[in-house]
Backbone bond lengths (Angstrom), bond angles and torsions (degrees), N, CA, C in turn:
res aa  C-N    CA-C-N  psi(-1)  N-CA   C-N-CA  omega(-1)  CA-C   N-CA-C  phi
1 M - - - 1.495 - - 1.522 110.16 -
2 A 1.284 116.73 138.06 1.471 123.05 -176.44 1.525 107.66 -77.17
3 D 1.288 110.77 142.42 1.536 118.98 173.46 1.527 107.21 -90.44
4 L 1.252 117.36 99.05 1.494 122.87 178.67 1.512 110.48 -104.11
5 Q 1.330 117.58 110.85 1.399 124.31 -178.67 1.553 111.37 -131.05
6 P 1.325 113.43 118.69 1.473 114.68 174.84 1.517 110.37 -72.00
7 Q 1.288 118.59 150.37 1.393 126.27 173.39 1.536 106.10 -132.56
8 A 1.279 115.95 85.16 1.455 119.81 -174.82 1.618 110.04 -85.27
9 D 1.344 110.08 136.55 1.514 117.48 178.68 1.523 110.34 -72.82
10 Q 1.339 116.93 -24.00 1.405 119.20 178.90 1.520 115.15 -74.73
11 Q 1.276 120.21 -175.28 1.463 124.57 -176.32 1.510 112.13 -79.34
12 A 1.270 121.04 45.66 1.473 124.97 -178.06 1.469 112.00 -81.79
13 S 1.276 115.50 137.38 1.452 123.87 176.01 1.537 110.44 -73.40
14 S 1.343 117.78 140.56 1.408 120.45 -179.38 1.626 110.31 -73.85
15 N 1.337 114.92 -11.81 1.439 118.58 178.70 1.547 111.25 -84.51
16 A 1.266 115.45 -13.10 1.508 119.80 177.95 1.548 107.25 -117.98
17 P 1.278 117.52 79.84 1.468 121.50 -164.77 1.545 114.42 -59.77
18 F 1.310 116.90 -41.18 1.517 116.38 -173.39 1.459 112.66 -115.96
19 D 1.381 119.00 -8.31 1.367 123.46 -174.36 1.605 115.85 -54.32
20 A 1.314 113.01 -36.77 1.451 119.35 -171.81 1.566 112.03 -104.06
21 L 1.318 117.54 21.30 1.440 116.64 179.21 1.461 116.26 -65.94
22 N 1.279 121.48 130.76 1.463 125.02 169.55 1.483 109.24 -127.81
23 D 1.343 116.18 -176.64 1.454 119.13 -175.30 1.510 113.86 -59.07
24 D 1.313 118.31 -27.94 1.478 124.96 -176.85 1.498 112.77 -90.04
25 S 1.374 118.69 -4.76 1.417 123.87 177.78 1.526 111.31 -62.92
26 I 1.299 117.84 143.91 1.446 119.64 173.46 1.565 108.97 -103.31
27 V 1.289 115.18 130.91 1.474 122.08 176.60 1.531 108.20 -106.86
28 K 1.283 116.84 123.06 1.456 121.80 177.08 1.521 110.31 -96.89
29 L 1.356 118.57 124.29 1.424 123.10 177.55 1.522 104.50 -122.87
30 N 1.358 112.96 113.78 1.494 121.08 -173.13 1.462 105.43 53.28
31 E 1.307 124.18 -117.86 1.457 127.26 -174.89 1.489 111.56 -101.54
32 S 1.271 120.85 0.79 1.500 121.51 179.08 1.497 110.61 -105.14
33 E 1.353 112.50 151.61 1.428 120.49 -179.35 1.543 109.06 -116.88
34 Y 1.301 119.98 143.41 1.457 125.99 -177.88 1.528 110.06 -137.37
35 R 1.367 115.04 136.20 1.455 117.00 173.25 1.578 108.03 -75.83
36 Y 1.324 114.38 129.75 1.507 120.54 -176.31 1.447 110.35 -55.04
37 G 1.379 120.13 -42.25 1.430 124.03 -175.16 1.560 110.66 -64.82
38 D 1.294 119.10 -25.12 1.454 121.17 177.97 1.522 116.37 -85.32
39 L 1.345 116.96 -8.45 1.483 120.16 176.46 1.501 113.82 -70.89
40 S 1.296 112.87 152.80 1.509 119.31 177.96 1.540 106.90 -69.51
41 D 1.309 113.98 164.57 1.497 119.57 177.05 1.496 109.71 -64.50
42 Q 1.364 117.92 -33.20 1.479 118.65 179.59 1.563 109.10 -69.10
43 A 1.328 117.60 -37.98 1.457 119.82 177.71 1.492 109.52 -63.32
44 K 1.352 118.71 -43.02 1.451 122.45 178.19 1.522 112.66 -61.94
45 Q 1.383 114.11 -39.63 1.452 114.86 175.35 1.510 115.89 -67.59
46 L 1.313 114.59 -35.35 1.470 117.75 171.30 1.527 114.05 -62.71
47 I 1.291 115.57 -38.73 1.477 118.91 175.85 1.515 109.97 -60.70
48 A 1.327 114.83 -45.01 1.462 122.27 178.38 1.532 111.52 -59.22
49 A 1.306 115.33 -43.07 1.435 122.23 177.86 1.540 111.57 -65.05
50 L 1.317 115.72 -40.41 1.474 121.45 174.96 1.540 111.41 -64.19
51 Q 1.327 115.15 -39.86 1.445 119.28 173.98 1.464 114.33 -57.38
52 A 1.382 114.44 -46.67 1.443 119.60 -178.89 1.535 111.30 -64.95
53 S 1.357 113.68 -38.62 1.426 118.09 179.33 1.521 111.52 -63.74
54 E 1.337 116.58 -46.33 1.476 122.35 178.58 1.512 110.26 -58.94
55 Q 1.343 117.01 -40.20 1.515 118.70 178.68 1.514 110.03 -65.27
56 Q 1.282 117.91 -40.21 1.509 122.84 -179.56 1.517 108.27 -62.75
57 V 1.358 116.15 -47.99 1.444 121.14 179.18 1.607 109.47 -55.24
58 Q 1.356 113.58 -46.14 1.411 116.73 -178.02 1.549 113.54 -64.45
59 N 1.372 113.68 -36.62 1.445 121.13 177.65 1.540 109.90 -63.10
60 V 1.346 117.87 -41.39 1.472 122.64 -179.36 1.543 109.03 -66.68
61 R 1.287 115.40 -42.09 1.486 121.09 176.25 1.546 111.44 -58.69
62 N 1.288 115.90 -42.17 1.449 120.39 177.79 1.565 110.10 -64.58
63 Q 1.372 116.34 -45.63 1.417 120.30 -179.56 1.533 109.97 -63.77
64 L 1.291 116.51 -39.38 1.545 119.58 176.39 1.510 110.36 -60.21
65 G 1.302 116.21 -40.44 1.474 120.25 177.75 1.452 113.51 -62.51
66 L 1.365 119.43 -39.41 1.405 123.11 177.15 1.561 111.98 -71.98
67 M 1.281 114.33 -37.53 1.430 118.43 174.89 1.541 113.56 -64.08
68 D 1.361 115.72 -36.22 1.394 118.02 175.86 1.489 113.96 -66.04
69 V 1.272 115.03 -38.82 1.532 119.38 176.35 1.529 107.71 -58.24
70 G 1.329 116.63 -48.40 1.442 120.14 -177.70 1.520 110.86 -62.10
71 R 1.339 116.85 -41.01 1.476 120.55 -178.17 1.510 109.00 -65.75
72 R 1.271 118.98 -40.70 1.480 123.80 176.52 1.522 109.81 -61.57
73 A 1.311 118.03 -42.03 1.465 121.17 -177.90 1.530 108.24 -66.55
74 L 1.335 118.25 -43.47 1.423 119.85 177.94 1.553 112.06 -61.24
75 A 1.414 116.61 -43.68 1.429 120.62 179.08 1.557 109.48 -62.06
76 A 1.241 120.08 -37.09 1.467 123.11 177.81 1.523 109.32 -66.11
77 Q 1.343 118.51 -41.13 1.524 120.92 177.40 1.522 110.15 -66.13
78 L 1.325 115.99 -38.76 1.455 120.97 177.97 1.521 112.07 -63.18
79 R 1.334 117.26 -43.16 1.440 121.85 177.77 1.530 110.64 -61.30
80 V 1.341 115.77 -40.35 1.474 118.66 179.33 1.507 107.90 -67.82
81 A 1.378 117.00 -41.38 1.447 117.93 -177.83 1.489 113.41 -64.99
82 I 1.293 118.80 -28.39 1.454 123.80 -177.42 1.527 108.93 -86.18
83 E 1.307 119.30 -47.50 1.393 126.92 -171.53 1.553 114.88 -85.04
84 N 1.327 115.81 -31.95 1.431 122.55 179.35 1.450 111.63 -146.65
85 P 1.309 120.99 71.38 1.438 121.38 -177.04 1.507 115.63 -63.13
86 E 1.310 118.31 -25.35 1.463 120.79 176.14 1.523 111.41 -63.99
87 A 1.262 120.03 -33.28 1.520 125.40 179.82 1.544 105.92 -69.47
88 L 1.322 119.07 -37.50 1.456 117.24 -175.79 1.579 108.18 -74.85
89 V 1.270 120.01 -30.14 1.487 124.28 179.61 1.548 105.04 -69.16
90 Q 1.324 119.20 -39.62 1.446 122.47 -176.00 1.482 109.86 -67.73
91 Q 1.310 119.48 -31.33 1.458 125.29 178.65 1.511 116.11 -68.92
92 E 1.356 113.69 -27.02 1.463 122.34 -177.46 1.499 107.46 -80.15
């Protein structure tokens, strides 16, 4: 997998990798650097697709984190239901 990292000269945040790309932005692919404005339309479309993919991956990671919190809460409730069912009845 290619390591594609933009290095924008503007005030872009490193947490928003492609959001602030302009023609003067530098895109690093492995060990080479390219000026965004010099890239072909196809390369720019691929960068946009990569950006969308990265956002989807981050969204799924966030969802997994939320699901893990819910799973832990259910496990805690199950532990109470098994070890101290009277406490669970009092909570209801």
